[in-house]
C-alpha positions as CSV (number, residue, x, y, z in Angstrom):
1,M,-21.6,149.5,-89.0
2,V,-20.7,150.9,-85.2
3,S,-20.3,154.7,-86.1
4,L,-18.5,156.4,-83.1
5,G,-17.7,160.2,-82.4
6,C,-18.9,163.2,-83.9
7,T,-21.3,163.6,-87.2
8,K,-18.6,164.1,-89.3
9,N,-18.0,160.7,-89.0
10,L,-21.0,159.6,-89.3
11,V,-21.4,160.8,-93.0
12,D,-17.8,158.7,-93.1
13,S,-20.1,155.6,-91.9
14,E,-22.8,156.3,-94.2
15,V,-20.4,156.2,-97.4
16,M,-18.7,153.2,-96.7
17,L,-22.1,151.8,-96.1
18,G,-23.3,153.0,-99.5
19,I,-20.8,151.5,-101.6
20,L,-21.0,148.5,-99.9
21,Q,-25.0,148.4,-100.5
22,K,-24.5,149.3,-103.8
23,N,-22.4,146.3,-104.3
24,G,-24.5,144.2,-103.0
25,C,-23.9,143.7,-99.5
26,I,-27.4,143.5,-97.2
27,I,-27.2,146.4,-94.1
28,T,-28.4,144.9,-90.9
29,G,-28.6,147.0,-87.5
30,N,-27.3,143.6,-86.0
31,V,-23.9,143.3,-85.3
32,E,-24.4,139.8,-83.9
33,G,-25.2,137.3,-86.5
34,S,-23.7,139.8,-89.4
35,D,-20.5,138.4,-91.7
36,I,-18.9,141.8,-91.2
37,A,-18.6,144.2,-88.6
38,I,-17.1,147.7,-89.1
39,V,-16.5,150.1,-86.3
40,N,-15.6,153.4,-87.5
41,T,-13.4,154.7,-84.8
42,C,-12.6,158.4,-83.1
43,S,-9.9,159.3,-81.5
44,F,-9.6,163.1,-81.3
45,I,-9.2,163.2,-77.1
46,K,-8.3,160.5,-74.7
47,N,-11.9,159.7,-74.0
48,S,-13.0,159.2,-77.7
49,T,-9.7,156.9,-78.1
50,K,-11.2,154.9,-75.0
51,E,-14.7,154.7,-76.3
52,S,-13.3,153.1,-79.6
53,V,-11.2,150.8,-78.3
54,D,-13.7,149.4,-75.6
55,K,-16.2,149.0,-79.0
56,I,-13.2,146.8,-80.4
57,L,-12.8,144.6,-77.4
58,E,-16.7,144.2,-77.5
59,L,-16.6,142.9,-81.3
60,I,-13.7,140.7,-80.3
61,E,-15.2,139.2,-78.0
62,L,-18.3,138.5,-80.3
63,K,-15.5,137.3,-83.3
64,K,-14.4,134.7,-80.8
65,K,-17.9,133.5,-80.1
66,N,-18.0,133.3,-84.0
67,K,-21.3,135.8,-83.9
68,I,-19.5,137.8,-86.4
69,K,-16.9,136.5,-89.3
70,I,-14.9,139.9,-90.1
71,L,-14.0,142.6,-88.0
72,I,-12.9,145.9,-90.1
73,V,-11.3,149.0,-88.0
74,A,-11.8,152.3,-90.0
75,G,-11.0,155.9,-89.4
76,C,-9.4,158.1,-87.0
77,L,-7.8,155.5,-84.8
78,P,-5.9,153.6,-87.4
79,Q,-4.7,156.9,-88.7
80,K,-3.5,157.8,-85.2
81,Y,-1.4,154.8,-84.1
82,K,1.5,152.8,-85.8
83,K,0.8,149.9,-87.4
84,K,2.5,147.5,-85.1
85,E,0.8,148.8,-82.2
86,L,-2.6,148.0,-83.6
87,L,-1.6,144.6,-85.0
88,D,-0.3,143.5,-82.0
89,G,-3.0,144.9,-79.8
90,F,-6.0,143.4,-81.6
91,R,-4.9,140.7,-83.1
92,E,-8.2,139.5,-84.1
93,V,-9.1,142.4,-86.1
94,D,-8.8,141.2,-90.0
95,A,-8.7,144.8,-91.6
96,F,-7.8,148.4,-90.2
97,L,-8.1,151.4,-92.8
98,G,-7.8,155.2,-92.2
99,T,-9.4,158.2,-93.3
100,N,-8.0,158.5,-96.9
101,N,-9.5,154.6,-97.5
102,I,-13.1,154.7,-96.9
103,P,-13.9,154.7,-100.7
104,D,-11.8,151.0,-101.0
105,I,-14.3,149.4,-98.2
106,N,-15.5,146.8,-101.2
107,N,-12.1,146.2,-102.4
108,I,-10.7,145.9,-98.9
109,I,-13.4,143.1,-98.1
110,K,-13.0,141.3,-101.2
111,K,-8.8,141.1,-100.8
112,L,-9.9,140.1,-97.3
113,A,-11.0,136.5,-98.9
114,F,-7.0,136.3,-99.8
115,N,-5.3,137.7,-97.0
116,K,-5.7,137.0,-92.8
117,K,-5.2,140.8,-91.8
118,L,-4.5,143.9,-94.1
119,F,-3.5,147.3,-92.5
120,I,-4.5,150.0,-95.4
121,V,-3.5,153.8,-93.9
122,D,-2.0,156.3,-96.2
123,S,0.0,158.6,-94.4
124,F,-1.6,161.4,-96.1
125,P,-5.2,161.8,-95.6
126,G,-6.7,163.6,-98.4
127,F,-10.2,161.9,-99.0
128,L,-13.0,164.2,-99.8
129,Y,-16.1,162.3,-100.5
130,N,-19.0,164.3,-103.4
131,D,-22.3,163.8,-104.9
132,T,-21.1,160.6,-106.6
133,H,-20.5,158.8,-103.6
134,P,-23.7,156.6,-102.4
135,R,-24.6,157.3,-99.0
136,Y,-26.8,154.6,-96.3
137,S,-28.8,156.8,-93.9
138,L,-28.1,156.3,-90.1
139,T,-30.3,159.2,-89.6
140,P,-33.6,159.2,-88.7
141,G,-35.3,160.1,-92.0
142,H,-36.5,163.7,-91.3
143,L,-33.0,164.8,-90.7
144,V,-29.4,164.5,-92.7
145,Y,-26.6,165.9,-92.3
146,V,-24.0,167.2,-95.3
147,K,-20.3,167.7,-95.4
148,I,-19.3,170.6,-97.3
149,A,-15.3,170.0,-96.4
150,E,-12.7,167.5,-95.0
151,G,-10.1,168.5,-93.0
152,C,-8.6,171.6,-91.0
153,S,-6.0,174.2,-91.4
154,N,-6.4,176.2,-88.2
155,R,-3.6,173.9,-86.8
156,C,-4.7,175.0,-83.0
157,S,-2.0,173.7,-80.7
158,Y,-4.4,171.1,-78.9
159,C,-6.1,169.5,-81.7
160,L,-5.2,166.6,-83.6
161,I,-7.2,167.0,-86.7
162,P,-5.1,167.8,-89.6
163,G,-3.0,164.9,-88.7
164,L,-5.8,162.3,-89.0
165,R,-7.9,164.3,-91.4
166,G,-5.5,166.5,-93.4
167,D,-5.7,170.2,-94.5
168,Y,-8.6,171.6,-95.1
169,R,-10.8,170.7,-98.4
170,S,-13.6,172.3,-99.8
171,R,-16.3,170.5,-102.0
172,K,-17.3,172.5,-105.1
173,I,-20.5,174.3,-104.9
174,F,-22.5,172.3,-107.4
175,S,-21.3,168.8,-105.8
176,V,-22.8,170.2,-102.5
177,V,-26.0,171.4,-104.3
178,K,-26.0,168.0,-106.5
179,E,-26.2,166.0,-103.3
180,I,-28.8,167.7,-101.5
181,K,-31.1,167.7,-104.5
182,K,-30.1,163.8,-104.7
183,L,-30.7,163.4,-100.9
184,T,-34.0,164.9,-100.8
185,R,-35.5,163.5,-104.1
186,T,-37.2,160.4,-102.4
187,N,-37.1,161.6,-98.5
188,K,-38.9,164.5,-97.5
189,I,-36.5,166.3,-95.0
190,A,-37.3,168.5,-92.5
191,E,-33.8,169.8,-91.5
192,L,-30.5,170.1,-93.1
193,N,-27.5,169.9,-90.9
194,I,-24.4,171.8,-92.6
195,I,-21.4,170.4,-91.3
196,A,-17.2,170.4,-91.6
197,Q,-13.9,171.0,-89.0
198,D,-14.8,174.7,-90.1
199,T,-17.9,175.7,-91.8
200,T,-16.8,179.2,-91.9
201,Y,-13.8,178.6,-93.4
202,Y,-15.6,177.0,-96.8
203,G,-14.5,177.7,-100.2
204,T,-10.7,179.4,-98.8
205,D,-8.9,176.7,-100.4
206,I,-10.5,176.5,-103.8
207,Y,-12.2,179.7,-104.7
208,G,-9.4,182.3,-102.7
209,S,-12.1,183.4,-100.2
210,R,-14.7,182.6,-98.2
211,K,-17.8,181.0,-100.0
212,L,-20.5,179.7,-96.9
213,A,-22.7,182.3,-97.6
214,G,-22.9,181.9,-101.3
215,L,-23.2,178.3,-100.7
216,L,-26.3,178.6,-98.2
217,K,-27.7,180.7,-100.9
218,K,-28.2,178.2,-103.4
219,I,-29.2,175.7,-100.6
220,V,-32.0,177.9,-99.7
221,K,-33.0,178.1,-103.5
222,L,-33.7,174.4,-103.4
223,K,-36.3,174.5,-100.7
224,A,-34.8,171.6,-99.8
225,S,-36.0,171.3,-96.0
226,R,-38.0,173.5,-93.5
227,W,-34.9,174.1,-91.4
228,I,-31.3,174.6,-92.3
229,R,-28.7,174.4,-89.4
230,L,-25.6,175.7,-89.2
231,M,-22.8,173.5,-87.1
232,Y,-18.9,174.3,-86.5
233,T,-18.5,178.1,-87.2
234,H,-14.9,179.6,-85.5
235,P,-14.9,183.1,-84.4
236,A,-12.1,184.3,-86.5
237,H,-14.2,183.3,-90.0
238,L,-17.5,184.2,-89.2
239,D,-18.3,187.4,-91.6
240,D,-20.6,189.8,-91.8
241,E,-22.3,188.8,-95.4
242,L,-22.9,185.3,-93.4
243,I,-24.9,187.2,-90.5
244,E,-27.1,189.0,-92.9
245,L,-27.9,185.9,-94.8
246,I,-29.0,184.1,-91.4
247,K,-31.1,187.0,-90.4
248,R,-32.7,187.4,-93.9
249,E,-33.5,183.7,-94.8
250,K,-36.2,182.1,-92.4
251,S,-35.3,178.7,-93.3
252,I,-31.9,178.9,-91.6
253,C,-32.3,178.2,-87.8
254,R,-31.5,181.4,-86.0
255,Y,-28.5,179.2,-84.4
256,I,-24.8,179.4,-84.1
257,D,-22.9,176.7,-83.0
258,L,-19.5,179.0,-82.1
259,P,-16.6,177.3,-80.1
260,I,-14.3,180.0,-78.7
261,Q,-13.0,177.3,-76.4
262,H,-11.1,180.2,-73.6
263,V,-11.9,184.1,-73.2
264,N,-8.1,184.8,-71.7
265,N,-6.2,186.1,-74.4
266,D,-3.0,184.5,-73.6
267,I,-4.5,180.9,-73.5
268,L,-6.0,182.1,-76.5
269,R,-2.9,182.6,-78.3
270,R,-1.2,179.5,-77.2
271,M,-4.3,177.7,-78.2
272,G,-3.9,179.4,-81.6
273,R,-7.2,180.9,-81.7
274,K,-6.5,183.6,-84.3
275,V,-8.8,185.8,-81.7
276,N,-8.9,187.8,-78.5
277,R,-11.6,188.4,-75.7
278,Y,-12.6,191.8,-77.7
279,K,-13.3,189.8,-80.7
280,I,-15.6,187.2,-79.3
281,T,-17.4,189.8,-77.1
282,G,-17.9,191.8,-79.9
283,L,-18.7,189.1,-82.1
284,V,-21.3,187.8,-79.4
285,K,-23.0,191.0,-79.1
286,K,-22.9,191.9,-83.1
287,L,-25.0,188.5,-83.3
288,R,-27.5,189.2,-80.7
289,K,-28.2,192.6,-81.9
290,E,-28.4,191.6,-86.0
291,I,-30.3,188.2,-85.5
292,P,-33.0,189.1,-82.3
293,G,-33.5,185.6,-80.4
294,I,-30.8,183.7,-82.0
295,A,-29.4,180.6,-80.0
296,I,-25.6,180.8,-79.5
297,R,-23.7,177.2,-78.6
298,T,-20.2,177.1,-77.4
299,S,-17.4,175.0,-76.6
300,L,-14.7,175.2,-73.7
301,I,-11.3,173.9,-72.5
302,A,-11.0,173.4,-68.8
303,G,-7.7,172.9,-67.8
304,F,-5.4,174.1,-70.9
305,P,-1.7,173.8,-69.8
306,G,-0.5,177.0,-67.9
307,E,-4.0,178.0,-66.9
308,T,-3.8,179.7,-64.0
309,E,-6.4,180.2,-61.2
310,G,-6.8,183.3,-62.1
311,Q,-7.1,182.7,-66.3
312,F,-9.9,180.2,-64.9
313,R,-12.0,182.8,-62.9
314,E,-11.7,185.3,-65.6
315,L,-13.5,182.3,-68.2
316,L,-15.8,181.5,-65.3
317,E,-17.1,184.7,-65.0
318,F,-17.5,185.6,-68.7
319,V,-19.8,182.2,-69.0
320,K,-21.9,183.9,-66.4
321,E,-21.9,187.3,-67.5
322,I,-22.4,186.3,-71.4
323,K,-25.0,184.1,-71.0
324,F,-24.3,180.9,-74.0
325,D,-27.4,179.2,-74.8
326,R,-25.9,176.2,-75.2
327,V,-22.0,175.5,-73.3
328,G,-20.0,172.0,-73.7
329,V,-17.4,171.6,-71.7
330,F,-14.0,169.6,-72.1
331,T,-11.4,168.8,-69.8
332,Y,-7.9,169.3,-71.7
333,S,-6.7,165.8,-73.4
334,R,-2.9,166.2,-73.7
335,E,-2.4,164.3,-77.3
336,K,1.0,163.6,-78.8
337,G,1.6,165.2,-82.0
338,T,0.0,168.4,-81.2
339,R,1.8,171.6,-80.0
340,A,0.7,171.9,-76.6
341,Y,1.6,168.1,-75.7
342,G,5.1,169.9,-75.1
343,Y,3.7,172.9,-73.2
344,K,4.9,173.5,-69.7
345,G,2.5,173.7,-66.6
346,Q,-0.1,170.9,-67.4
347,V,-2.7,171.0,-65.2
348,P,-3.3,168.0,-62.9
349,E,-6.8,165.8,-63.5
350,R,-8.3,166.6,-60.4
351,V,-7.8,170.4,-61.1
352,K,-9.1,170.2,-64.7
353,K,-12.0,168.6,-63.4
354,T,-12.9,170.8,-60.3
355,R,-12.8,173.6,-63.3
356,Y,-15.1,171.6,-65.3
357,R,-17.8,171.0,-62.7
358,A,-17.2,174.7,-61.8
359,L,-18.1,175.8,-65.5
360,M,-21.1,173.2,-65.7
361,L,-22.7,174.7,-62.9
362,A,-22.2,178.2,-63.7
363,Q,-23.9,177.0,-67.3
364,Q,-26.9,175.1,-65.6
365,K,-27.9,178.2,-63.9
366,V,-27.6,180.1,-66.8
367,S,-29.3,177.7,-69.2
368,L,-32.1,177.2,-66.5
369,E,-32.9,181.2,-66.2
370,I,-33.0,181.0,-70.2
371,N,-35.1,178.2,-70.5
372,R,-37.7,179.8,-67.4
373,S,-38.0,182.7,-69.9
374,F,-40.0,180.3,-72.4
375,I,-42.4,179.9,-70.3
376,G,-46.3,180.6,-71.2
377,R,-44.7,181.2,-75.0
378,E,-45.6,179.7,-78.2
379,M,-43.1,177.7,-80.2
380,E,-42.9,175.2,-83.6
381,V,-41.1,172.3,-83.0
382,L,-39.8,169.8,-85.1
383,V,-41.1,165.7,-83.5
384,D,-37.9,163.9,-83.4
385,G,-39.6,161.0,-81.7
386,V,-41.6,159.4,-78.7
387,D,-40.2,158.8,-75.4
388,K,-43.0,155.9,-74.9
389,S,-41.8,155.1,-71.2
390,R,-43.0,158.7,-70.2
391,G,-45.5,159.0,-72.8
392,M,-44.3,161.9,-74.3
393,L,-42.9,163.6,-77.9
394,L,-39.4,164.1,-78.4
395,C,-39.4,167.6,-79.9
396,R,-36.9,170.4,-80.7
397,T,-37.2,173.9,-81.1
398,R,-34.9,175.8,-84.3
399,R,-32.8,176.6,-81.0
400,D,-31.7,172.9,-80.4
401,A,-29.4,170.6,-82.9
402,P,-30.0,167.4,-82.5
403,E,-27.8,164.6,-80.5
404,I,-26.3,167.7,-78.4
405,D,-28.7,170.0,-77.4
406,G,-32.1,169.6,-75.0
407,Y,-35.7,168.6,-76.0
408,T,-39.0,170.4,-75.8
409,L,-40.6,167.3,-74.0
410,V,-44.5,167.3,-75.1
411,K,-46.7,165.7,-72.4
412,S,-50.0,165.3,-74.6
413,G,-51.2,165.1,-78.6
414,S,-49.7,162.9,-81.3
415,G,-47.2,163.8,-84.2
416,K,-44.8,161.8,-86.4
417,P,-41.1,162.1,-86.6
418,G,-40.5,164.6,-89.1
419,S,-44.0,166.8,-88.5
420,F,-43.7,170.0,-87.2
421,I,-46.3,171.1,-84.4
422,K,-47.3,173.9,-82.7
423,V,-46.8,173.9,-78.7
424,R,-47.1,176.2,-75.6
425,I,-44.4,175.9,-73.0
426,T,-45.6,175.5,-69.7
427,D,-42.2,174.3,-67.6
428,A,-38.2,174.3,-68.2
429,N,-35.5,172.7,-66.4
430,A,-31.7,173.3,-67.2
431,Y,-31.4,171.0,-70.6
432,D,-35.4,170.7,-71.5
433,L,-38.4,172.7,-72.3
434,I,-41.7,170.9,-71.2
435,G,-45.3,171.8,-73.1
436,R,-48.5,170.9,-74.3
437,K,-49.6,170.5,-78.0
438,I,-51.6,173.6,-79.3
């Protein structure tokens, strides 16, 4: 299995592998020499589409050399493109399946014994995994991702997700709780990451109101992990009940992933974000007041259609002023099938890249200032692994999400992955802290 894209896609990959293992397949970490290679693709933006295509072409070359027998392409790429485009463009691929066909993976492999090529993509993506689906872990044993919902109904003008994944569909509370119990029955989990396209919208479709706080209360009672991390929250849906819960419960990390995308009111309106600058600023201030020490991560889009130099400058100054702890910046990707694709005033690529670099440079200075403020402090960190080349432990504080944020590099001392240790911070750069074990 080659799993591309976000952690939400990773869970789909784990479900497919769980189904295959249950049906007698042996899972191998080596693509070369495997009977079946599956690439679970991402095509959210042009860069992720290119990564998916490059990986497919790489695996096709292995198939031509008889180093793999069957090649299956799954996920968002088949969901995005037309049948003829895929069949003509990737003649060596044996099967294409969309986001709705994940549970069919075993039957699809059986059918390949009798068919030269399969294209199984439903126009309506409606699959929602639950606690009855087996999973094969692709993450380190001490951390796990639990997807509490699928799809999205926010309809942001730049986003393809509703077309690729369908409307927002929440899992039942009892199903999420049951899955966590099952996942932690045999493994000791240090960190539980709650994910969805918009975790704060959870429950609205099936319960009639937002239920993320209620779900988290049930999860906290399980005492299944020392850390619970909340990802992918939406500024329009983050409510006081949730803020109070994060403030009160020690196991919930004081960390919020809060994508704002922009801060200019006109840009936000045309993005379909349902918030304005006043709301965003007020929410950030409230989070910092109510939850002292909270780390706030955000994501921004540079070069949205019609973005003037003045509107960009407003965003740049906001980044310098508000001082987010973490920022991910993306250049706007013009995607067919979105409303913004037809917007006037498409920004040239060179301008997008210039604005991207300006935002990243500004945030680097902010991040360095924030990280240096921790020098001399004692902190609890979770050991993720070892960097043998540098002789350092790779650790994370509660302020750092796996894969996307920085590390605390511990120069001396030992620690097993999944263990918690105390360190004193001795140095810092824009992305990482450096410390020694106490």
